[in-house]
PDBQT receptor file of N, H, CA, C and O in Angstrom, charges set to zero:
ATOM      1  N   MET A   1     -10.175  22.095   7.348  1.00  0.00    +0.000 N 
ATOM      2  CA  MET A   1     -10.135  20.936   8.257  1.00  0.00    +0.000 C 
ATOM      3  C   MET A   1     -10.655  19.681   7.551  1.00  0.00    +0.000 C 
ATOM      4  O   MET A   1     -10.201  18.571   7.830  1.00  0.00    +0.000 OA
ATOM      5  N   ARG A   2     -11.602  19.864   6.644  1.00  0.00    +0.000 N 
ATOM      6  H   ARG A   2     -11.971  20.765   6.418  1.00  0.00    +0.000 HD
ATOM      7  CA  ARG A   2     -12.190  18.699   5.988  1.00  0.00    +0.000 C 
ATOM      8  C   ARG A   2     -11.178  18.024   5.063  1.00  0.00    +0.000 C 
ATOM      9  O   ARG A   2     -11.194  16.803   4.908  1.00  0.00    +0.000 OA
ATOM     10  N   LYS A   3     -10.291  18.827   4.444  1.00  0.00    +0.000 N 
ATOM     11  H   LYS A   3     -10.278  19.818   4.570  1.00  0.00    +0.000 HD
ATOM     12  CA  LYS A   3      -9.272  18.233   3.572  1.00  0.00    +0.000 C 
ATOM     13  C   LYS A   3      -8.344  17.319   4.357  1.00  0.00    +0.000 C 
ATOM     14  O   LYS A   3      -7.912  16.283   3.850  1.00  0.00    +0.000 OA
ATOM     15  N   ILE A   4      -8.035  17.698   5.594  1.00  0.00    +0.000 N 
ATOM     16  H   ILE A   4      -8.385  18.539   6.006  1.00  0.00    +0.000 HD
ATOM     17  CA  ILE A   4      -7.151  16.868   6.418  1.00  0.00    +0.000 C 
ATOM     18  C   ILE A   4      -7.792  15.511   6.677  1.00  0.00    +0.000 C 
ATOM     19  O   ILE A   4      -7.117  14.482   6.628  1.00  0.00    +0.000 OA
ATOM     20  N   GLY A   5      -9.071  15.508   6.948  1.00  0.00    +0.000 N 
ATOM     21  H   GLY A   5      -9.619  16.344   6.988  1.00  0.00    +0.000 HD
ATOM     22  CA  GLY A   5      -9.771  14.243   7.187  1.00  0.00    +0.000 C 
ATOM     23  C   GLY A   5      -9.776  13.359   5.947  1.00  0.00    +0.000 C 
ATOM     24  O   GLY A   5      -9.591  12.146   6.037  1.00  0.00    +0.000 OA
ATOM     25  N   VAL A   6      -9.989  13.982   4.780  1.00  0.00    +0.000 N 
ATOM     26  H   VAL A   6     -10.139  14.968   4.707  1.00  0.00    +0.000 HD
ATOM     27  CA  VAL A   6      -9.992  13.211   3.533  1.00  0.00    +0.000 C 
ATOM     28  C   VAL A   6      -8.609  12.633   3.269  1.00  0.00    +0.000 C 
ATOM     29  O   VAL A   6      -8.484  11.474   2.874  1.00  0.00    +0.000 OA
ATOM     30  N   LEU A   7      -7.570  13.437   3.486  1.00  0.00    +0.000 N 
ATOM     31  H   LEU A   7      -7.672  14.378   3.806  1.00  0.00    +0.000 HD
ATOM     32  CA  LEU A   7      -6.206  12.948   3.277  1.00  0.00    +0.000 C 
ATOM     33  C   LEU A   7      -5.879  11.821   4.239  1.00  0.00    +0.000 C 
ATOM     34  O   LEU A   7      -5.186  10.871   3.874  1.00  0.00    +0.000 OA
ATOM     35  N   LEU A   8      -6.373  11.921   5.467  1.00  0.00    +0.000 N 
ATOM     36  H   LEU A   8      -6.936  12.692   5.764  1.00  0.00    +0.000 HD
ATOM     37  CA  LEU A   8      -6.129  10.863   6.450  1.00  0.00    +0.000 C 
ATOM     38  C   LEU A   8      -6.782   9.560   6.006  1.00  0.00    +0.000 C 
ATOM     39  O   LEU A   8      -6.171   8.495   6.096  1.00  0.00    +0.000 OA
ATOM     40  N   VAL A   9      -8.012   9.642   5.532  1.00  0.00    +0.000 N 
ATOM     41  H   VAL A   9      -8.509  10.507   5.460  1.00  0.00    +0.000 HD
ATOM     42  CA  VAL A   9      -8.706   8.439   5.052  1.00  0.00    +0.000 C 
ATOM     43  C   VAL A   9      -7.980   7.849   3.847  1.00  0.00    +0.000 C 
ATOM     44  O   VAL A   9      -7.822   6.632   3.750  1.00  0.00    +0.000 OA
ATOM     45  N   LEU A  10      -7.539   8.709   2.930  1.00  0.00    +0.000 N 
ATOM     46  H   LEU A  10      -7.668   9.698   3.009  1.00  0.00    +0.000 HD
ATOM     47  CA  LEU A  10      -6.815   8.219   1.756  1.00  0.00    +0.000 C 
ATOM     48  C   LEU A  10      -5.508   7.554   2.160  1.00  0.00    +0.000 C 
ATOM     49  O   LEU A  10      -5.117   6.551   1.563  1.00  0.00    +0.000 OA
ATOM     50  N   ALA A  11      -4.826   8.099   3.169  1.00  0.00    +0.000 N 
ATOM     51  H   ALA A  11      -5.144   8.914   3.654  1.00  0.00    +0.000 HD
ATOM     52  CA  ALA A  11      -3.575   7.505   3.631  1.00  0.00    +0.000 C 
ATOM     53  C   ALA A  11      -3.821   6.126   4.231  1.00  0.00    +0.000 C 
ATOM     54  O   ALA A  11      -3.047   5.198   3.999  1.00  0.00    +0.000 OA
ATOM     55  N   ILE A  12      -4.899   5.990   5.002  1.00  0.00    +0.000 N 
ATOM     56  H   ILE A  12      -5.529   6.744   5.190  1.00  0.00    +0.000 HD
ATOM     57  CA  ILE A  12      -5.226   4.692   5.609  1.00  0.00    +0.000 C 
ATOM     58  C   ILE A  12      -5.576   3.675   4.524  1.00  0.00    +0.000 C 
ATOM     59  O   ILE A  12      -5.129   2.530   4.574  1.00  0.00    +0.000 OA
ATOM     60  N   VAL A  13      -6.376   4.097   3.546  1.00  0.00    +0.000 N 
ATOM     61  H   VAL A  13      -6.740   5.027   3.506  1.00  0.00    +0.000 HD
ATOM     62  CA  VAL A  13      -6.756   3.195   2.454  1.00  0.00    +0.000 C 
ATOM     63  C   VAL A  13      -5.527   2.786   1.647  1.00  0.00    +0.000 C 
ATOM     64  O   VAL A  13      -5.396   1.626   1.255  1.00  0.00    +0.000 OA
ATOM     65  N   ALA A  14      -4.626   3.737   1.398  1.00  0.00    +0.000 N 
ATOM     66  H   ALA A  14      -4.732   4.679   1.716  1.00  0.00    +0.000 HD
ATOM     67  CA  ALA A  14      -3.417   3.432   0.637  1.00  0.00    +0.000 C 
ATOM     68  C   ALA A  14      -2.541   2.442   1.387  1.00  0.00    +0.000 C 
ATOM     69  O   ALA A  14      -2.004   1.511   0.786  1.00  0.00    +0.000 OA
ATOM     70  N   ALA A  15      -2.390   2.632   2.702  1.00  0.00    +0.000 N 
ATOM     71  H   ALA A  15      -2.827   3.387   3.190  1.00  0.00    +0.000 HD
ATOM     72  CA  ALA A  15      -1.572   1.717   3.500  1.00  0.00    +0.000 C 
ATOM     73  C   ALA A  15      -2.182   0.320   3.511  1.00  0.00    +0.000 C 
ATOM     74  O   ALA A  15      -1.461  -0.673   3.414  1.00  0.00    +0.000 OA
ATOM     75  N   PHE A  16      -3.502   0.237   3.629  1.00  0.00    +0.000 N 
ATOM     76  H   PHE A  16      -4.088   1.043   3.709  1.00  0.00    +0.000 HD
ATOM     77  CA  PHE A  16      -4.178  -1.063   3.633  1.00  0.00    +0.000 C 
ATOM     78  C   PHE A  16      -4.029  -1.749   2.277  1.00  0.00    +0.000 C 
ATOM     79  O   PHE A  16      -3.829  -2.962   2.206  1.00  0.00    +0.000 OA
ATOM     80  N   THR A  17      -4.128  -0.962   1.197  1.00  0.00    +0.000 N 
ATOM     81  H   THR A  17      -4.290   0.023   1.255  1.00  0.00    +0.000 HD
ATOM     82  CA  THR A  17      -3.991  -1.527  -0.149  1.00  0.00    +0.000 C 
ATOM     83  C   THR A  17      -2.584  -2.068  -0.365  1.00  0.00    +0.000 C 
ATOM     84  O   THR A  17      -2.411  -3.158  -0.909  1.00  0.00    +0.000 OA
ATOM     85  N   VAL A  18      -1.574  -1.304   0.061  1.00  0.00    +0.000 N 
ATOM     86  H   VAL A  18      -1.715  -0.418   0.503  1.00  0.00    +0.000 HD
ATOM     87  CA  VAL A  18      -0.186  -1.742  -0.106  1.00  0.00    +0.000 C 
ATOM     88  C   VAL A  18       0.068  -3.009   0.695  1.00  0.00    +0.000 C 
ATOM     89  O   VAL A  18       0.723  -3.929   0.206  1.00  0.00    +0.000 OA
ATOM     90  N   SER A  19      -0.445  -3.067   1.928  1.00  0.00    +0.000 N 
ATOM     91  H   SER A  19      -0.977  -2.319   2.325  1.00  0.00    +0.000 HD
ATOM     92  CA  SER A  19      -0.206  -4.247   2.763  1.00  0.00    +0.000 C 
ATOM     93  C   SER A  19      -0.905  -5.473   2.188  1.00  0.00    +0.000 C 
ATOM     94  O   SER A  19      -0.344  -6.569   2.206  1.00  0.00    +0.000 OA
ATOM     95  N   SER A  20      -2.122  -5.301   1.680  1.00  0.00    +0.000 N 
ATOM     96  H   SER A  20      -2.577  -4.411   1.666  1.00  0.00    +0.000 HD
ATOM     97  CA  SER A  20      -2.826  -6.453   1.113  1.00  0.00    +0.000 C 
ATOM     98  C   SER A  20      -2.204  -6.874  -0.215  1.00  0.00    +0.000 C 
ATOM     99  O   SER A  20      -2.217  -8.057  -0.556  1.00  0.00    +0.000 OA
ATOM    100  N   LEU A  21      -1.660  -5.919  -0.965  1.00  0.00    +0.000 N 
ATOM    101  H   LEU A  21      -1.649  -4.958  -0.688  1.00  0.00    +0.000 HD
ATOM    102  CA  LEU A  21      -0.976  -6.283  -2.205  1.00  0.00    +0.000 C 
ATOM    103  C   LEU A  21       0.298  -7.056  -1.910  1.00  0.00    +0.000 C 
ATOM    104  O   LEU A  21       0.597  -8.032  -2.598  1.00  0.00    +0.000 OA
ATOM    105  N   SER A  22       1.056  -6.640  -0.900  1.00  0.00    +0.000 N 
ATOM    106  H   SER A  22       0.813  -5.847  -0.340  1.00  0.00    +0.000 HD
ATOM    107  CA  SER A  22       2.277  -7.364  -0.547  1.00  0.00    +0.000 C 
ATOM    108  C   SER A  22       1.934  -8.747   0.000  1.00  0.00    +0.000 C 
ATOM    109  O   SER A  22       2.684  -9.699  -0.212  1.00  0.00    +0.000 OA
ATOM    110  N   PHE A  23       0.815  -8.862   0.697  1.00  0.00    +0.000 N 
ATOM    111  H   PHE A  23       0.206  -8.088   0.869  1.00  0.00    +0.000 HD
ATOM    112  CA  PHE A  23       0.374 -10.160   1.205  1.00  0.00    +0.000 C 
ATOM    113  C   PHE A  23      -0.026 -11.075   0.053  1.00  0.00    +0.000 C 
ATOM    114  O   PHE A  23       0.289 -12.265   0.066  1.00  0.00    +0.000 OA
ATOM    115  N   ALA A  24      -0.714 -10.529  -0.939  1.00  0.00    +0.000 N 
ATOM    116  H   ALA A  24      -0.970  -9.562  -0.950  1.00  0.00    +0.000 HD
ATOM    117  CA  ALA A  24      -1.146 -11.340  -2.075  1.00  0.00    +0.000 C 
ATOM    118  C   ALA A  24       0.049 -11.739  -2.941  1.00  0.00    +0.000 C 
ATOM    119  O   ALA A  24       0.058 -12.822  -3.527  1.00  0.00    +0.000 OA
ATOM    120  N   ALA A  25       1.051 -10.873  -3.021  1.00  0.00    +0.000 N 
ATOM    121  H   ALA A  25       1.045  -9.994  -2.545  1.00  0.00    +0.000 HD
ATOM    122  CA  ALA A  25       2.214 -11.151  -3.855  1.00  0.00    +0.000 C 
ATOM    123  C   ALA A  25       3.090 -12.226  -3.226  1.00  0.00    +0.000 C 
ATOM    124  O   ALA A  25       3.641 -13.063  -3.940  1.00  0.00    +0.000 OA
ATOM    125  N   ASP A  26       3.228 -12.217  -1.908  1.00  0.00    +0.000 N 
ATOM    126  H   ASP A  26       2.780 -11.537  -1.328  1.00  0.00    +0.000 HD
ATOM    127  CA  ASP A  26       4.123 -13.162  -1.242  1.00  0.00    +0.000 C 
ATOM    128  C   ASP A  26       3.585 -13.503   0.144  1.00  0.00    +0.000 C 
ATOM    129  O   ASP A  26       4.142 -13.051   1.144  1.00  0.00    +0.000 OA
ATOM    130  N   PRO A  27       2.518 -14.288   0.223  1.00  0.00    +0.000 N 
ATOM    131  CA  PRO A  27       1.864 -14.529   1.512  1.00  0.00    +0.000 C 
ATOM    132  C   PRO A  27       2.738 -15.303   2.490  1.00  0.00    +0.000 C 
ATOM    133  O   PRO A  27       2.630 -15.098   3.699  1.00  0.00    +0.000 OA
ATOM    134  N   TYR A  28       3.601 -16.186   1.996  1.00  0.00    +0.000 N 
ATOM    135  H   TYR A  28       3.689 -16.352   1.014  1.00  0.00    +0.000 HD
ATOM    136  CA  TYR A  28       4.402 -16.987   2.920  1.00  0.00    +0.000 C 
ATOM    137  C   TYR A  28       5.463 -16.134   3.607  1.00  0.00    +0.000 C 
ATOM    138  O   TYR A  28       5.664 -16.251   4.816  1.00  0.00    +0.000 OA
ATOM    139  N   ASN A  29       6.139 -15.283   2.852  1.00  0.00    +0.000 N 
ATOM    140  H   ASN A  29       5.976 -15.188   1.870  1.00  0.00    +0.000 HD
ATOM    141  CA  ASN A  29       7.120 -14.399   3.472  1.00  0.00    +0.000 C 
ATOM    142  C   ASN A  29       6.438 -13.428   4.424  1.00  0.00    +0.000 C 
ATOM    143  O   ASN A  29       6.987 -13.090   5.473  1.00  0.00    +0.000 OA
ATOM    144  N   TYR A  30       5.241 -12.979   4.058  1.00  0.00    +0.000 N 
ATOM    145  H   TYR A  30       4.795 -13.254   3.206  1.00  0.00    +0.000 HD
ATOM    146  CA  TYR A  30       4.512 -12.052   4.919  1.00  0.00    +0.000 C 
ATOM    147  C   TYR A  30       4.095 -12.757   6.203  1.00  0.00    +0.000 C 
ATOM    148  O   TYR A  30       4.126 -12.165   7.282  1.00  0.00    +0.000 OA
ATOM    149  N   ARG A  31       3.709 -14.010   6.084  1.00  0.00    +0.000 N 
ATOM    150  H   ARG A  31       3.684 -14.491   5.208  1.00  0.00    +0.000 HD
ATOM    151  CA  ARG A  31       3.179 -14.735   7.241  1.00  0.00    +0.000 C 
ATOM    152  C   ARG A  31       4.297 -15.151   8.189  1.00  0.00    +0.000 C 
ATOM    153  O   ARG A  31       4.140 -15.088   9.408  1.00  0.00    +0.000 OA
ATOM    154  N   TYR A  32       5.427 -15.577   7.627  1.00  0.00    +0.000 N 
ATOM    155  H   TYR A  32       5.555 -15.628   6.636  1.00  0.00    +0.000 HD
ATOM    156  CA  TYR A  32       6.484 -16.147   8.469  1.00  0.00    +0.000 C 
ATOM    157  C   TYR A  32       7.636 -15.179   8.721  1.00  0.00    +0.000 C 
ATOM    158  O   TYR A  32       8.663 -15.578   9.269  1.00  0.00    +0.000 OA
ATOM    159  N   SER A  33       7.485 -13.932   8.335  1.00  0.00    +0.000 N 
ATOM    160  H   SER A  33       6.650 -13.608   7.890  1.00  0.00    +0.000 HD
ATOM    161  CA  SER A  33       8.589 -12.987   8.486  1.00  0.00    +0.000 C 
ATOM    162  C   SER A  33       8.914 -12.745   9.959  1.00  0.00    +0.000 C 
ATOM    163  O   SER A  33      10.045 -12.384  10.284  1.00  0.00    +0.000 OA
ATOM    164  N   GLY A  34       7.947 -12.935  10.852  1.00  0.00    +0.000 N 
ATOM    165  H   GLY A  34       7.028 -13.228  10.588  1.00  0.00    +0.000 HD
ATOM    166  CA  GLY A  34       8.171 -12.666  12.266  1.00  0.00    +0.000 C 
ATOM    167  C   GLY A  34       8.748 -13.843  13.033  1.00  0.00    +0.000 C 
ATOM    168  O   GLY A  34       9.068 -13.711  14.214  1.00  0.00    +0.000 OA
ATOM    169  N   LEU A  35       8.888 -15.003  12.376  1.00  0.00    +0.000 N 
ATOM    170  H   LEU A  35       8.628 -15.110  11.417  1.00  0.00    +0.000 HD
ATOM    171  CA  LEU A  35       9.339 -16.190  13.104  1.00  0.00    +0.000 C 
ATOM    172  C   LEU A  35      10.854 -16.238  13.241  1.00  0.00    +0.000 C 
ATOM    173  O   LEU A  35      11.374 -16.901  14.138  1.00  0.00    +0.000 OA
ATOM    174  N   ASP A  36      11.569 -15.540  12.359  1.00  0.00    +0.000 N 
ATOM    175  H   ASP A  36      11.147 -15.001  11.630  1.00  0.00    +0.000 HD
ATOM    176  CA  ASP A  36      13.018 -15.482  12.510  1.00  0.00    +0.000 C 
ATOM    177  C   ASP A  36      13.336 -14.533  13.644  1.00  0.00    +0.000 C 
ATOM    178  O   ASP A  36      14.507 -14.321  13.960  1.00  0.00    +0.000 OA
TER     179      ASP A  36
């Protein structure tokens, strides 16, 4: 059961890292993508 919790935390951290990297790479497209 403990491995599942660790994998869940790693998945959340990975998703947050990917989203912040995409934001840093192209903040304007990330910010205004919902306006269209």
